[in-house]
C-alpha positions as CSV (number, residue, x, y, z in Angstrom):
1,M,-22.0,78.3,117.6
2,T,-18.7,80.3,118.1
3,E,-15.3,78.7,117.8
4,L,-14.9,79.1,121.6
5,N,-18.2,77.5,122.2
6,K,-17.2,74.6,120.0
7,L,-14.0,74.1,121.9
8,F,-15.7,74.0,125.3
9,A,-18.5,71.8,124.0
10,A,-15.8,69.3,123.0
11,T,-14.0,69.5,126.3
12,K,-17.3,68.9,128.2
13,Q,-17.6,65.6,126.3
14,A,-14.3,64.5,127.7
15,F,-15.7,64.2,131.3
16,D,-17.8,61.5,132.8
17,L,-20.4,63.5,134.7
18,P,-23.4,62.0,136.5
19,E,-26.7,62.6,134.8
20,G,-28.8,65.3,136.4
21,V,-25.9,66.8,138.3
22,I,-24.4,70.3,137.9
23,Y,-21.0,70.1,139.3
24,L,-19.7,73.3,140.8
25,D,-17.0,71.8,143.0
26,G,-14.1,71.3,140.6
27,N,-12.1,73.8,142.8
28,S,-12.1,71.0,145.4
29,L,-12.1,67.8,143.4
30,G,-12.2,67.7,139.6
31,P,-14.5,65.1,138.0
32,M,-13.3,62.1,136.1
33,T,-12.3,62.2,132.5
34,H,-13.1,59.3,130.2
35,A,-9.4,59.3,129.4
36,S,-8.5,58.6,133.0
37,R,-10.8,55.6,133.2
38,T,-9.4,54.2,129.9
39,R,-5.8,54.7,131.1
40,L,-6.4,53.2,134.5
41,I,-8.0,50.1,133.0
42,D,-5.0,49.8,130.6
43,E,-2.5,50.2,133.4
44,M,-4.2,47.5,135.5
45,D,-5.2,45.0,132.7
46,N,-2.3,45.4,130.3
47,Q,0.7,46.9,132.2
48,W,0.7,45.9,135.8
49,S,-1.1,42.6,135.5
50,Q,0.8,41.4,132.4
51,K,4.2,43.1,132.7
52,L,4.5,43.0,136.4
53,I,7.7,44.6,137.5
54,R,8.9,45.0,133.9
55,G,6.4,47.9,133.7
56,W,9.0,50.2,135.3
57,N,11.1,49.9,132.2
58,E,8.6,48.9,129.5
59,S,5.5,51.0,130.4
60,G,7.2,54.4,131.1
61,W,6.6,54.2,134.9
62,Y,10.0,55.3,135.9
63,Q,9.8,58.5,133.8
64,L,6.2,59.2,134.5
65,A,6.7,61.7,137.3
66,Q,8.7,63.8,134.9
67,T,6.4,63.3,132.0
68,V,3.5,64.6,134.1
69,G,5.7,67.4,135.4
70,D,6.5,68.6,131.9
71,K,2.9,68.6,131.0
72,I,2.0,70.8,134.0
73,A,5.0,73.1,133.3
74,A,3.4,74.0,130.0
75,L,0.2,75.0,131.8
76,I,1.8,77.3,134.4
77,G,4.4,79.2,132.4
78,A,7.4,77.1,133.4
79,P,10.2,75.7,131.2
80,K,10.4,72.0,130.6
81,G,12.5,70.3,133.3
82,T,11.5,72.7,136.1
83,V,8.4,70.9,137.4
84,T,8.0,67.4,138.7
85,A,5.0,65.6,139.9
86,A,5.6,64.3,143.4
87,D,4.0,63.4,146.7
88,N,1.3,65.8,147.9
89,T,1.1,69.5,148.5
90,S,1.8,69.4,152.2
91,I,5.0,67.4,151.7
92,N,6.1,69.6,148.8
93,V,5.7,72.8,151.0
94,H,8.1,71.2,153.5
95,K,10.6,70.6,150.7
96,V,10.5,74.0,149.0
97,L,10.3,76.0,152.2
98,S,13.3,74.3,153.7
99,A,15.2,74.9,150.4
100,A,14.1,78.5,150.2
101,L,15.2,79.3,153.8
102,A,18.6,77.8,153.2
103,M,19.1,80.2,150.3
104,N,18.6,83.2,152.7
105,P,20.8,82.5,155.7
106,G,20.6,85.2,158.4
107,R,17.0,86.0,157.8
108,K,14.5,84.4,160.1
109,V,11.0,85.5,159.0
110,I,8.6,83.4,156.9
111,L,5.8,85.8,155.7
112,S,2.3,84.4,154.9
113,D,-1.2,85.6,155.2
114,S,-4.4,84.7,157.0
115,G,-6.1,83.7,153.7
116,N,-3.5,81.0,153.1
117,F,-4.6,77.4,153.1
118,P,-4.0,76.1,156.6
119,T,-1.8,73.1,155.5
120,D,0.8,75.6,154.3
121,L,0.9,77.3,157.7
122,Y,1.0,73.9,159.4
123,A,4.0,72.9,157.2
124,A,5.8,76.2,158.0
125,Q,5.2,75.5,161.7
126,G,6.7,72.0,161.3
127,V,9.7,73.3,159.4
128,I,10.3,75.9,162.1
129,A,10.1,73.3,164.8
130,G,12.4,71.0,162.9
131,L,15.1,73.5,162.1
132,N,14.9,74.9,165.7
133,D,17.0,77.9,164.7
134,G,14.9,80.9,165.7
135,Y,12.6,81.1,162.6
136,E,9.3,83.0,162.9
137,L,6.1,82.6,161.0
138,K,4.6,86.1,160.5
139,V,0.9,86.0,159.4
140,V,-0.7,89.2,158.1
141,T,-4.0,89.9,156.4
142,P,-4.0,89.5,152.6
143,E,-4.1,93.2,152.1
144,Q,-1.0,93.7,154.2
145,V,1.3,91.2,152.4
146,F,2.8,93.7,150.0
147,D,3.8,96.2,152.6
148,A,5.1,93.6,155.0
149,I,7.8,92.4,152.5
150,D,11.1,93.9,153.6
151,E,14.7,92.9,154.2
152,S,13.9,91.1,157.4
153,V,11.9,88.5,155.5
154,A,13.5,85.3,154.2
155,V,10.6,83.8,152.4
156,V,7.1,85.0,151.4
157,M,4.7,82.0,151.0
158,I,1.3,82.8,149.5
159,T,-1.6,80.9,148.0
160,Q,-2.4,82.7,144.8
161,V,-6.2,82.3,145.1
162,D,-7.8,82.3,148.6
163,Y,-9.5,78.9,149.1
164,C,-12.5,80.5,150.9
165,T,-13.3,83.7,149.1
166,G,-11.6,83.2,145.7
167,R,-9.6,86.5,146.3
168,L,-6.7,86.7,143.8
169,H,-3.3,87.9,144.9
170,D,-1.3,90.0,142.5
171,M,1.5,87.6,141.8
172,A,3.5,90.0,139.6
173,S,3.7,92.9,142.1
174,I,4.3,90.7,145.2
175,T,7.1,88.7,143.4
176,E,8.7,91.9,142.1
177,R,8.7,93.5,145.6
178,A,10.1,90.3,147.0
179,R,13.0,90.2,144.5
180,A,13.7,93.9,145.2
181,N,14.2,93.0,148.9
182,G,16.1,89.8,148.4
183,V,13.1,87.7,149.5
184,K,12.5,84.2,148.1
185,T,9.0,83.4,146.8
186,I,6.8,80.3,147.2
187,W,3.4,80.4,145.5
188,D,0.8,77.8,146.2
189,L,-1.2,77.3,143.0
190,C,-3.7,74.7,144.2
191,H,-6.6,77.0,143.5
192,S,-5.3,78.6,140.3
193,A,-3.3,76.1,138.3
194,G,-5.5,74.7,135.5
195,A,-8.0,77.6,136.0
196,M,-6.0,80.7,134.8
197,A,-2.9,81.7,132.9
198,I,0.2,81.7,135.1
199,Q,3.7,82.8,134.1
200,L,6.1,81.5,136.7
201,D,9.2,81.9,134.7
202,A,8.5,85.3,133.2
203,L,7.7,86.7,136.7
204,Q,10.9,85.1,138.1
205,V,9.1,83.1,140.9
206,D,11.5,81.0,142.9
207,F,9.3,78.1,144.0
208,A,5.7,76.9,143.5
209,V,3.6,74.0,144.6
210,G,0.2,72.8,143.6
211,C,-2.2,69.8,143.5
212,G,-3.3,67.4,140.8
213,Y,-6.9,66.7,141.9
214,K,-8.6,70.1,141.6
215,Y,-8.6,71.9,138.2
216,F,-6.2,69.3,136.7
217,N,-8.9,66.5,137.4
218,G,-6.4,63.8,138.3
219,G,-8.6,62.1,140.8
220,P,-8.9,61.9,144.6
221,G,-5.5,62.3,146.1
222,A,-3.8,62.6,142.8
223,P,-0.1,63.4,142.9
224,A,0.9,67.0,143.5
225,F,3.6,69.0,141.7
226,L,6.4,71.4,142.6
227,Y,8.3,74.0,140.6
228,V,11.9,75.3,141.1
229,R,13.3,78.2,139.1
230,E,15.8,76.8,136.7
231,E,18.8,78.8,138.0
232,H,18.2,77.4,141.5
233,I,17.6,73.7,140.8
234,N,21.1,72.3,141.0
235,N,22.1,74.6,143.9
236,I,19.4,73.6,146.4
237,Q,19.9,70.8,148.9
238,P,16.6,69.3,149.9
239,V,16.2,68.5,153.6
240,L,13.6,65.8,152.9
241,T,15.5,63.2,150.8
242,G,14.9,59.7,149.6
243,W,16.1,57.3,147.0
244,M,14.1,58.6,144.1
245,G,15.9,61.9,144.4
246,H,19.3,60.2,144.4
247,A,21.7,60.7,141.5
248,S,21.8,57.0,140.9
249,P,19.0,55.2,142.8
250,F,19.8,51.7,141.7
251,S,23.5,52.0,142.7
252,F,22.1,51.7,146.3
253,E,24.9,53.8,147.7
254,Q,24.8,54.6,151.4
255,Q,25.6,58.2,151.0
256,Y,23.0,60.5,149.5
257,T,24.0,62.4,146.4
258,P,21.2,64.5,144.9
259,M,20.2,64.0,141.3
260,Q,21.0,66.8,138.8
261,G,17.8,68.5,137.8
262,I,14.4,68.8,139.2
263,G,14.4,65.1,140.1
264,R,16.3,65.9,143.2
265,M,13.0,67.1,144.7
266,R,11.5,63.7,144.5
267,V,11.7,61.4,147.5
268,G,10.1,58.0,147.4
269,T,8.5,55.6,145.0
270,P,5.6,57.3,143.2
271,S,2.0,56.1,142.9
272,I,1.9,55.0,139.3
273,L,-1.9,54.6,139.1
274,G,-2.3,58.1,140.5
275,L,0.2,59.5,138.0
276,A,-1.3,57.6,135.1
277,S,-4.8,59.1,135.9
278,L,-3.4,62.6,136.1
279,D,-1.3,62.1,133.0
280,A,-4.4,61.1,131.0
281,A,-6.6,63.9,132.5
282,L,-4.1,66.6,131.5
283,D,-4.6,65.8,127.8
284,V,-7.9,67.7,127.9
285,F,-5.9,70.9,128.0
286,C,-4.3,70.2,124.6
287,S,-7.3,71.6,122.7
288,V,-7.7,74.9,124.6
289,S,-5.4,77.6,126.0
290,M,-5.3,78.8,129.6
291,E,-6.2,82.2,128.3
292,Q,-9.4,80.8,126.7
293,I,-10.2,78.9,129.9
294,R,-9.8,82.1,132.0
295,Q,-11.9,84.2,129.5
296,R,-14.8,81.7,129.7
297,S,-14.4,81.3,133.5
298,V,-14.9,85.1,133.9
299,E,-17.9,85.1,131.6
300,L,-19.6,82.3,133.4
301,S,-18.8,83.7,136.8
302,E,-20.3,87.0,135.9
303,V,-23.5,85.3,134.7
304,F,-23.6,83.2,137.9
305,M,-23.2,86.2,140.2
306,D,-25.8,88.2,138.3
307,E,-28.4,85.3,138.4
308,V,-27.8,84.6,142.1
309,A,-28.0,88.3,143.0
310,K,-31.5,88.4,141.4
311,C,-33.0,85.4,143.2
312,C,-31.0,85.1,146.4
313,P,-30.8,88.3,148.4
314,Q,-30.2,86.2,151.5
315,L,-26.7,85.3,150.3
316,E,-23.9,87.7,150.9
317,L,-21.2,87.7,148.2
318,A,-17.8,86.9,149.8
319,S,-15.8,87.0,146.5
320,P,-14.5,90.2,144.9
321,T,-16.8,91.6,142.2
322,D,-13.9,92.6,140.1
323,A,-12.9,89.6,137.9
324,G,-9.3,90.8,138.0
325,L,-9.2,90.3,141.7
326,R,-11.0,86.9,141.7
327,G,-10.0,83.3,140.8
328,S,-12.3,80.7,139.3
329,Q,-14.7,80.4,142.2
330,V,-17.6,82.4,143.6
331,S,-18.3,82.3,147.3
332,Y,-21.1,83.4,149.5
333,R,-21.7,83.8,153.2
334,F,-24.8,82.5,155.0
335,P,-25.2,81.5,158.6
336,Q,-26.6,78.1,157.7
337,G,-24.2,77.6,154.8
338,Y,-23.5,73.9,155.5
339,A,-27.2,73.0,155.4
340,V,-27.7,75.0,152.2
341,V,-24.9,73.1,150.5
342,Q,-26.4,69.8,151.5
343,A,-29.8,70.8,150.3
344,L,-28.3,71.9,147.0
345,I,-26.5,68.6,146.6
346,D,-29.8,66.9,147.2
347,H,-31.3,68.9,144.4
348,G,-28.5,68.2,141.9
349,V,-26.2,71.2,142.4
350,V,-22.8,70.3,144.0
351,G,-20.8,73.0,145.7
352,D,-19.1,72.8,149.1
353,F,-18.8,74.5,152.5
354,R,-15.9,76.0,154.4
355,M,-16.0,77.2,158.0
356,P,-17.5,79.2,159.4
357,D,-20.2,80.2,156.9
358,I,-18.7,80.0,153.3
359,I,-20.6,78.4,150.4
360,R,-18.2,77.8,147.5
361,F,-19.0,77.3,143.8
362,G,-16.2,76.4,141.3
363,I,-16.7,77.8,137.8
364,T,-14.9,75.4,135.5
365,P,-15.6,75.9,131.8
366,L,-14.0,72.7,130.7
367,Y,-17.3,71.0,131.6
368,L,-19.7,73.8,132.5
369,N,-21.7,76.0,130.1
370,R,-24.0,78.9,130.4
371,A,-27.1,76.7,130.6
372,D,-25.6,74.8,133.5
373,I,-24.8,78.1,135.3
374,V,-28.3,79.6,134.8
375,K,-30.0,76.3,135.9
376,A,-27.8,76.1,139.0
377,A,-28.7,79.6,140.0
378,Q,-32.4,78.8,139.6
379,I,-32.1,75.8,141.8
380,I,-30.1,77.8,144.4
381,G,-32.9,80.4,144.3
382,D,-35.5,77.8,144.9
383,V,-33.6,76.3,147.8
384,M,-33.2,79.7,149.4
385,A,-36.7,81.1,148.7
386,N,-38.4,78.0,150.1
387,Q,-35.9,77.4,152.9
388,L,-35.5,73.8,151.7
389,W,-32.2,73.7,153.6
390,D,-34.0,74.1,157.0
391,C,-34.4,70.5,158.1
392,D,-32.4,68.2,160.4
393,K,-30.9,65.9,157.7
394,F,-29.2,68.8,156.0
395,K,-27.8,70.2,159.2
396,A,-26.1,67.0,160.4
397,K,-22.4,67.5,159.5
398,Q,-20.4,64.8,157.8
399,A,-16.7,64.2,158.2
400,V,-15.8,66.0,154.9
401,T,-17.6,69.3,154.3
């Protein structure tokens, strides 16, 4: 066994995965780590239940958002003190977008693309309505983003990896062009953080957001995170404010004064149980680098695509074939994609579906190995070849797809 195989064999043991299930949906919700369960039991049985409100001082609760933020910073190429865990991604988009627009007065265009996750576009629409100052959301195709960046644009807001197809934007070239044109950058890392090496500071990205429940495995609805470039932090004035971002929360002053540092981007009292689970889950990254994770992800994705191509000619590959243009998921198109996903789940392979016809598979090497990938492809082949998806129970859509 190679050293890399040993590393990932060890990380696989860190997860509590159901017997007989091959989980290819970590790009939507990461599985639970044993560390998260242990931590949550401790927080409930020994911290909250025994220390009660003293836990804020004695159990590290008050500092936990920053503790988690600093752990995430190390995984996305950001300096300590530039990332905080806070709220959810949608709220954080509101915060960073309003801050970015204020840094570019006189420009009215927010540039995004049609592959962006819809919540980012919804947030931008909300910010525009709230400011009521002539701002415009300009949405182009992913391929048009680079050329659309010019001196009329205030902010370019892009999701690094397309949530449907796994298409990977070139962060370096887009950020460089934005800087050359005086445009502020916001990168949504929900489908890339924890799956590939990111260098926010080196590329001089202005703002970034991301979630804690996908590749970081923090649990359903885990706290999100946001990043602000160090030189901007104490110069931005958040529009969405609350007591946890105040310079002295327990002075209970009536006038808001923002905290010095990234803490000014926090708003209300954080979910301690959510933060605790995420904090514990992040420790799995201590034994393996993001470069090693990306290397293994590419290897497993190539195996997966090759195996599926052999046995499933009915599935149309929706993801780029070039690994340099693809994140850590592989997607296919099929008219009855929802039914296929439900049939696969029934046969022990968990992926998911996105409208109108996308079947998604997350390739997450922290808990998947080559044997898992090959077996999953075989099961997909069986479901497709025998049309096991073609029955009413698999076509009845549930609330969450």
